[in-house]
C-alpha positions in Angstrom: 0.0 0.0 0.0 1.4 3.4 -0.9 1.8 6.1 1.8 -1.2 8.2 2.6 -0.7 11.7 1.2 -2.1 14.9 2.9 -2.5 17.8 0.4 0.3 16.2 -1.7 2.6 15.7 1.3 3.9 12.5 2.9 4.3 12.4 6.7 7.4 10.7 8.1 7.4 9.6 11.7 9.9 8.0 14.0 9.6 7.3 17.7 11.8 7.5 20.8 10.1 5.7 23.7 11.2 6.0 27.3 10.2 2.8 29.0 10.5 2.8 32.8 11.9 -0.5 33.9 10.1 -2.5 36.6 12.9 -2.6 39.1 12.5 -2.0 42.8 15.6 0.3 43.0 17.2 2.9 40.7 19.6 2.2 38.0 22.7 3.3 39.8 21.6 3.4 43.5 19.5 1.5 46.0 16.8 4.2 46.3 13.2 3.1 45.8 11.4 3.6 42.5 7.9 3.4 44.0 5.5 6.0 42.5 3.7 8.6 44.5 6.0 9.3 47.5 6.3 12.7 49.0 8.7 14.9 46.9 12.4 14.3 47.5 11.9 11.4 49.9 13.3 8.7 47.5 16.5 10.5 46.4 19.7 9.2 48.0 23.2 10.7 48.0 24.0 9.0 44.6 20.8 10.5 43.0 21.6 13.9 44.5 25.2 13.7 43.0 26.8 14.5 46.4 30.6 14.7 46.3 32.3 11.3 46.6 29.4 9.2 45.5 29.8 6.6 42.7 27.2 4.8 40.6 26.7 1.0 40.7 24.9 -0.7 37.9 21.5 -2.4 38.7 21.7 -6.0 37.4 17.9 -6.2 37.1 17.9 -3.3 34.7 20.3 -5.1 32.5 18.2 -8.2 32.6 15.2 -6.1 31.4 17.3 -4.9 28.4 18.2 -8.5 27.5 14.5 -9.5 27.6 13.6 -6.6 25.3 16.3 -7.5 22.9 15.2 -11.2 22.7 11.5 -10.2 22.3 12.3 -7.8 19.4 14.9 -10.0 17.6 17.7 -7.5 18.3 21.4 -8.0 18.7 22.4 -7.8 22.4 25.8 -6.3 22.6 28.3 -8.4 24.6 30.0 -5.2 25.6 28.4 -1.7 25.8 29.5 1.6 27.1 27.9 4.2 29.4 28.4 7.9 28.5 27.8 11.3 30.1 25.2 13.4 28.2 25.9 16.9 29.3 23.2 19.5 29.6 22.1 21.9 32.4 18.7 21.9 33.8 17.5 22.3 37.4 16.1 18.8 37.8 19.5 17.2 36.6 21.6 17.3 39.8 24.9 16.2 38.2 24.7 18.5 35.2 24.8 15.4 33.0 22.7 12.3 32.4 24.3 8.8 32.4 23.2 7.2 29.2 24.6 5.1 26.3 25.7 6.7 23.0 28.2 5.0 20.7 27.6 1.4 21.8 24.1 0.7 23.2 23.2 -2.6 24.8 20.4 -3.4 22.3 21.0 -2.9 18.6 18.5 -3.3 15.7 15.4 -5.4 15.9 11.8 -4.7 14.7 8.2 -4.4 15.9 5.5 -6.0 13.6 1.8 -5.4 13.9 -1.4 -5.3 11.8 -3.1 -2.2 10.6 -6.4 -3.6 9.4 -5.4 -6.6 7.3 -2.0 -5.3 6.4 1.1 -6.3 8.3 3.5 -3.5 9.1 7.0 -3.6 10.4 8.9 -0.8 12.1 12.7 -1.2 12.2 14.5 -0.3 15.5 17.8 1.5 15.6 18.6 0.7 19.2 17.5 0.6 22.8 19.9 2.0 25.4 19.9 2.1 29.2 19.9 5.4 30.9 18.8 7.2 34.1 15.7 9.5 34.3 16.0 13.1 35.4 14.0 14.6 38.2 10.8 16.7 37.7 10.3 20.4 37.7 7.0 21.6 39.3 5.7 25.0 38.3 2.0 25.3 38.8 1.9 24.9 42.6 4.3 27.6 43.7 2.7 30.9 42.7 5.3 32.1 40.2 8.2 30.0 41.6 9.3 26.5 40.6 10.0 23.4 42.7 12.2 20.4 42.1 11.2 16.8 42.9 14.2 14.4 42.6 12.3 11.2 43.3 12.5 10.2 39.7 16.2 11.1 39.4 18.0 7.8 38.6 15.0 5.8 37.7 16.0 3.2 35.2 14.9 3.7 31.6 15.3 1.9 28.3 15.0 4.4 25.4 13.8 2.6 22.3 14.5 4.4 19.1 13.0 3.5 15.7 13.9 4.3 12.1 11.6 6.9 10.5 9.5 4.1 9.0 5.9 5.2 9.8 3.9 7.1 7.2 0.6 7.9 9.0 -0.8 8.7 12.4 -2.7 5.4 12.5 0.5 3.5 11.8 2.4 5.4 14.6 -0.4 4.8 17.2 -0.5 1.1 16.2 3.2 0.8 16.6 3.1 2.5 20.0 0.3 0.2 21.2 2.2 -2.9 20.0 5.4 -1.8 21.8 3.4 -1.0 24.9 1.9 -4.5 24.8 5.2 -6.2 24.4 7.1 -4.4 27.3 4.2 -5.1 29.6 3.9 -8.7 28.3 7.5 -9.6 29.0 7.3 -7.9 32.4 9.9 -5.2 32.1 7.5 -2.2 32.4 4.1 -1.8 34.0 3.0 0.3 31.1 1.3 3.0 33.2 1.2 6.0 30.9 -0.5 8.3 33.4 2.4 7.7 35.9 5.0 8.3 33.2 6.2 4.6 32.9 5.7 4.7 29.1 6.4 8.0 27.4 6.7 8.5 23.7 8.5 11.3 21.8 7.4 11.5 18.1 9.7 12.9 15.5 7.5 14.3 12.7 8.4 15.7 9.3 6.7 16.1 6.0 7.9 16.0 2.4 6.8 15.6 -1.2 6.9 12.0 -2.3 10.4 11.0 -3.5 12.0 14.1 -1.9 14.7 13.8 0.9 13.5 13.7 4.5 12.1 17.0 5.7 13.2 18.9 8.9 11.8 17.1 11.9 10.2 18.5 15.0 10.1 16.3 18.1 6.8 16.1 20.1 7.9 15.3 23.7 6.3 13.2 26.4 3.1 11.9 24.8 1.5 9.9 27.6 -1.7 8.7 26.0 -2.6 7.1 22.6 -5.4 9.7 22.1 -3.1 12.6 22.7 -0.5 10.9 20.4 -2.9 10.9 17.5 -4.1 14.4 18.1 -0.5 15.8 18.5 0.8 14.1 15.3 -2.2 15.2 13.3 -1.9 18.8 14.4 1.9 18.9 13.9 1.5 17.4 10.4 -1.1 20.0 9.4 1.0 22.8 10.9 4.2 21.9 9.0 2.3 21.6 5.7 0.7 25.0 6.2 4.1 26.5 7.0 5.7 25.0 3.8 2.7 26.0 1.7 3.1 29.6 3.0 6.8 29.6 1.9 8.3 29.3 5.4 11.0 26.8 6.3 10.6 24.3 9.2 13.1 24.8 12.0 14.2 21.8 13.9 12.7 22.0 17.4 11.4 20.3 20.5 7.7 20.9 20.9 5.0 20.1 23.5 1.4 19.2 23.0 -1.3 21.0 24.8 -4.4 18.6 25.1 -6.6 21.5 26.1 -6.0 23.5 22.9 -5.1 20.5 20.7 -2.0 22.3 19.5 1.8 21.9 19.6 4.1 24.7 20.6 7.9 25.1 20.4 9.7 24.6 23.7 13.3 24.9 22.5 15.5 24.5 19.5 16.2 20.8 19.0 19.7 19.8 20.0 21.9 17.4 18.0 24.2 14.8 19.6 27.2 17.2 19.3 25.5 19.7 21.6 25.4 17.2 24.4 29.2 16.6 24.3 29.0 12.9 25.0 32.0 11.1 26.4 32.5 7.8 28.2 31.6 7.9 31.9 34.9 7.3 33.8 33.0 6.1 36.9 31.4 3.1 35.1 33.2 0.2 33.5 31.9 -1.3 30.2 28.8 -3.4 30.6 29.7 -7.0 29.7 26.9 -9.5 29.1 28.0 -13.1 29.0 26.4 -15.4 26.3 25.3 -17.7 29.1 23.2 -14.9 30.7 21.5 -14.3 27.4 20.7 -17.9 26.9 19.4 -18.5 30.4 17.1 -15.5 29.9 15.9 -16.8 26.5 15.0 -20.1 28.2 12.8 -18.2 30.7 11.0 -15.9 28.2 7.2 -16.2 27.9 5.4 -17.1 24.7 5.2 -13.8 22.8 1.9 -12.2 21.6 2.4 -12.9 17.9 3.5 -16.5 18.5 0.5 -17.0 20.8 -1.9 -15.5 18.3 -0.6 -17.9 15.6 -1.1 -20.8 18.0 -4.7 -19.7 18.7 -5.4 -19.8 15.0 -3.7 -23.2 14.7 -5.0 -25.0 17.8 -8.4 -23.4 18.3 -9.3 -22.6 14.7 -9.9 -18.9 15.5 -9.8 -16.2 12.8 -6.7 -14.0 12.8 -8.7 -11.1 14.0 -10.0 -13.0 17.1 -6.5 -14.3 17.9 -4.9 -10.9 17.7 -7.6 -9.3 19.8 -7.4 -12.0 22.5 -3.6 -11.6 22.8 -3.8 -7.9 23.6 -2.7 -8.8 27.2 -1.5 -11.9 29.0 -4.5 -11.7 31.3 -7.0 -11.8 28.4 -5.1 -14.6 26.6 -5.1 -16.7 29.8 -8.8 -16.0 30.4 -9.7 -17.1 26.9 -7.6 -20.3 27.0 -9.2 -21.3 30.4 -12.7 -20.7 29.1 -12.0 -22.4 25.7 -10.5 -25.5 27.3 -13.1 -25.9 30.0 -16.1 -25.4 27.6 -14.7 -27.1 24.5 -16.1 -24.2 22.5 -13.2 -21.9 21.5 -15.1 -19.8 19.0 -18.0 -19.3 21.3 -15.7 -18.4 24.1 -13.9 -15.9 21.8 -17.3 -14.3 20.8 -18.4 -13.9 24.4 -15.0 -12.4 25.5 -14.9 -9.9 22.6 -18.6 -9.2 23.1 -20.3 -9.2 26.4 -17.2 -9.4 28.6 -15.3 -6.6 26.8 -18.4 -4.4 26.8 -18.7 -4.7 30.5 -15.0 -4.1 31.1 -15.0 -1.1 28.9 -18.1 0.4 30.6 -16.4 0.0 34.0 -13.0 1.1 32.6 -11.2 -1.9 34.0 -9.1 -4.8 32.8 -10.1 -8.5 32.4 -8.2 -9.4 35.6 -11.1 -7.6 37.4 -13.9 -9.4 35.5 -16.8 -10.2 37.7 -17.5 -13.4 35.7 -14.5 -15.7 35.8 -13.4 -17.9 33.0 -14.8 -21.0 34.8 -18.3 -19.4 35.1 -18.2 -18.3 31.4 -17.2 -21.8 30.3 -20.2 -23.2 32.3 -22.5 -20.7 30.7 -21.2 -21.6 27.2 -21.8 -25.3 27.9 -25.4 -24.6 28.8 -25.8 -22.8 25.5 -24.2 -25.6 23.6 -26.2 -28.4 25.2 -29.5 -26.5 24.5 -30.3 -25.8 28.2 -30.7 -22.1 27.6 -31.0 -19.8 24.5 -28.6 -17.0 23.6 -31.0 -14.5 25.0 -31.4 -16.3 28.3 -27.6 -16.7 28.4 -27.3 -12.9 28.4 -29.7 -12.7 31.3 -27.6 -15.3 33.2 -24.4 -13.4 32.4 -25.9 -10.1 33.6 -27.0 -11.8 36.9 -23.6 -13.3 37.5 -21.9 -9.9 36.8 -24.2 -8.1 39.0 -23.6 -10.5 41.9 -27.1 -12.1 41.8 -25.6 -15.5 42.0 -22.3 -17.4 41.5 -23.4 -20.7 39.9 -24.7 -20.8 36.4 -27.1 -23.6 36.9 -28.5 -22.0 40.1 -29.2 -18.8 38.3 -30.9 -20.6 35.4 -33.1 -22.5 37.8 -33.9 -19.4 40.0 -34.9 -17.4 36.9 -36.7 -20.2 35.2 -34.7 -19.8 32.0 -34.4 -23.4 30.8 -35.4 -24.0 27.2 -38.3 -26.3 26.3 -36.5 -29.1 24.5 -39.2 -31.7 24.8 -40.6 -32.5 21.3 -44.0 -33.4 22.6 -44.5 -30.2 24.5 -43.2 -28.2 21.5 -45.5 -30.0 19.0 -48.5 -29.2 21.2 -47.6 -25.5 21.2 -47.0 -25.6 17.4 -50.3 -27.2 16.7 -52.1 -24.6 18.8 -50.3 -21.7 16.9 -51.0 -23.3 13.5 -54.7 -23.6 14.4 -54.9 -20.0 15.5 -53.1 -18.6 12.5 -54.6 -20.1 9.3 -53.7 -17.0 7.2 -50.0 -17.3 7.9 -50.2 -21.0 7.2 -51.8 -20.3 3.8 -49.2 -17.6 3.0 -46.4 -20.0 3.8 -47.8 -22.6 1.5 -48.1 -19.9 -1.2 -44.3 -19.4 -1.0 -44.0 -16.5 1.4 -41.1 -17.1 3.8 -42.1 -14.2 6.0 -45.2 -16.1 7.1 -42.9 -18.8 8.5 -41.0 -16.3 10.6 -44.3 -14.9 11.9 -45.4 -18.4 13.0 -42.0 -18.9 14.8 -42.5 -15.6 16.6 -46.0 -16.7 17.8 -44.6 -20.0 19.0 -41.8 -18.3 20.9 -44.3 -15.9 22.4 -46.6 -18.8 23.4 -43.7 -20.5 25.1 -42.7 -17.3 26.9 -39.4 -17.4 25.0 -38.4 -20.8 26.4 -38.8 -22.9 23.3 -35.6 -24.1 21.7 -35.5 -22.0 18.5 -33.6 -24.6 16.4 -36.1 -27.3 17.4 -39.1 -25.0 16.7 -37.8 -24.3 13.2 -37.3 -28.0 12.5 -40.6 -29.2 13.9 -42.7 -26.4 12.4 -41.3 -26.9 8.9 -41.9 -30.6 9.1 -45.5 -30.0 10.3 -46.3 -27.4 7.6 -44.6 -29.4 4.7 -46.1 -32.7 5.9 
């Protein structure tokens, strides 16, 4: 598929994603990384850059980097180097950030995902370990600023892509897939509101076939909705600037969700402006092949591989399999329900339908579902064996969700929802309806199928909705044609 053009321009997008690693302590100190503490209560002497302190590498942060590299098919450098990235800002106590520059720990790799029916692949340049800075607080101090250094030294993996994306939809789909992967392999909690997964989008526009345009970097996008709005606005703004004869200046910009606009924060720096040099306090990071292989042996089944297995083992459509592997919890819920009920497609339909509808309305995840996988499997079995109709099943599901019972069979019994499957009882109702509706019978025999449906409706009404619809159709047709 060719790139989508906007007023004759092609948008080019690359991402830098700061993924906060799920470690208990910081990357170079033992201070806690717990979120929400009082300002400056989780910053130790190392984080504050007090004289005489030295950084010590957090082994678990390196383990997280190895897991990411394995998940994305990257090269894991056996030897990588830490560097000092020099810039001055109040929330950076040392006056430099410890990061990786020339030799990062994770090199190359890719993220693949589906956009509609089309498979897309975004190439990765690198993922490097670094420490987070602190946080400047402005709004609470009546014209003054405060500094909270609790985040200073929090371990990050910065994941950098090639400029491979050509639409906002593609960019958001990439971000969602990466978000899913880092949460799936357990290296990040993915909480965007708390800043655990922050995306910077590099956006430029060009005429097709022309060299890459000048990019502007939209910083700290912490929701997929804002990401879409910010990239769309920035694309339109750049096109309008070029159409009006003005050049785009490389810059770092912020997105204001209240106005829906981006605004320049500062001129964008290049690598030379940061004066990178190897950090003399940290030796090279050496990762033995045995460590990589032992990590590989402990890696979970990845989402794309699991989706392929769902298609192969359960006969699910690709769409179902992809949807059900959006999270580990949803995949586990599906497998438990599918195996217990023996009805994989029906389990998939219910999870993507009624279960997801309820979860979305309550803005929660499937781990908080009020109907467990075992109860859903029992409900599906009662649909399959003809005990209840689909309509009755929804009533049972609602009752279970609302806490009106915990056992499927008990709810069915209490609400009198069992279908009438007895042929004799159904034939009696059918005969009564046929006798009471001679016009519909005559119309059916004259070839009008709508008359048949009308008779079915009358039978269902007479049975108070309890007649088995499949049996009603079969018995009524035999009776009329006989």
